[in-house]
C-alpha positions in Angstrom: -137.7 150.7 50.1 -140.7 151.8 48.2 -139.9 153.0 44.7 -142.3 155.9 45.0 -140.0 157.6 47.5 -138.1 160.4 45.7 -134.3 160.1 45.9 -131.6 162.8 45.9 -128.4 161.2 44.6 -125.3 163.1 45.9 -122.6 160.8 44.6 -119.6 162.8 43.4 -120.6 166.1 45.0 -118.7 168.0 47.7 -120.5 168.7 51.0 -121.1 172.3 49.9 -122.6 171.2 46.6 -124.7 168.6 48.4 -126.0 171.1 50.8 -127.2 173.4 48.0 -128.9 170.4 46.2 -130.6 169.2 49.4 -132.0 172.6 50.2 -133.3 173.1 46.7 -134.9 169.6 46.5 -136.5 169.6 49.9 -138.2 172.9 49.2 -139.4 171.5 45.8 -140.7 168.3 47.2 -142.4 170.0 50.1 -144.3 172.3 47.6 -145.4 169.1 45.8 -146.7 167.6 49.0 -144.0 165.0 49.4 -142.8 164.5 53.0 -140.3 161.6 52.8 -137.1 161.7 50.8 -134.3 159.3 50.5 -130.8 160.9 50.2 -128.2 158.7 48.7 -124.8 159.9 49.8 -122.6 156.8 49.6 -120.2 155.5 52.3 -117.3 153.9 50.6 -115.2 157.0 49.9 -115.8 158.8 53.2 -118.9 159.8 55.1 -118.6 163.6 55.2 -122.0 164.2 53.6 -123.7 161.5 55.7 -122.3 162.9 59.0 -123.4 166.4 58.0 -126.9 165.3 57.2 -127.3 163.3 60.4 -125.7 165.9 62.7 -126.7 169.3 61.1 -129.0 171.3 63.4 -129.2 174.0 60.8 -130.5 171.6 58.1 -133.2 170.3 60.4 -134.2 173.8 61.7 -134.1 175.7 58.3 -135.8 173.1 56.3 -138.2 172.0 59.2 -137.1 168.4 59.0 -138.9 166.4 61.6 -136.7 163.3 61.6 -133.4 162.1 60.0 -133.1 158.3 59.9 -130.3 156.2 58.5 -131.4 153.5 56.1 -130.9 150.2 58.0 -130.5 148.3 54.7 -128.2 150.7 52.9 -125.6 152.5 54.9 -125.1 154.8 52.0 -128.6 156.3 52.3 -130.5 158.4 54.8 -134.2 159.3 55.0 -135.5 162.8 55.6 -139.0 163.2 57.1 -140.4 166.6 56.3 
């Protein structure tokens, strides 16, 4: 996709660590006026983080995420629309 979309790379992190990073980065990007973020979580070594991002109602509610969309080109990434 567009290179100007900020990315959060979560390779090598646990779900707990990934949650903390996502919460920090989403708040930071929102303050900077950025409302689309690409989260790179991978898919080869399990999809725990991916499933959590897609299914977490708390994530969507607490961070006011309007839409969560899987990257159709890369199954190891998900877009967050703030």
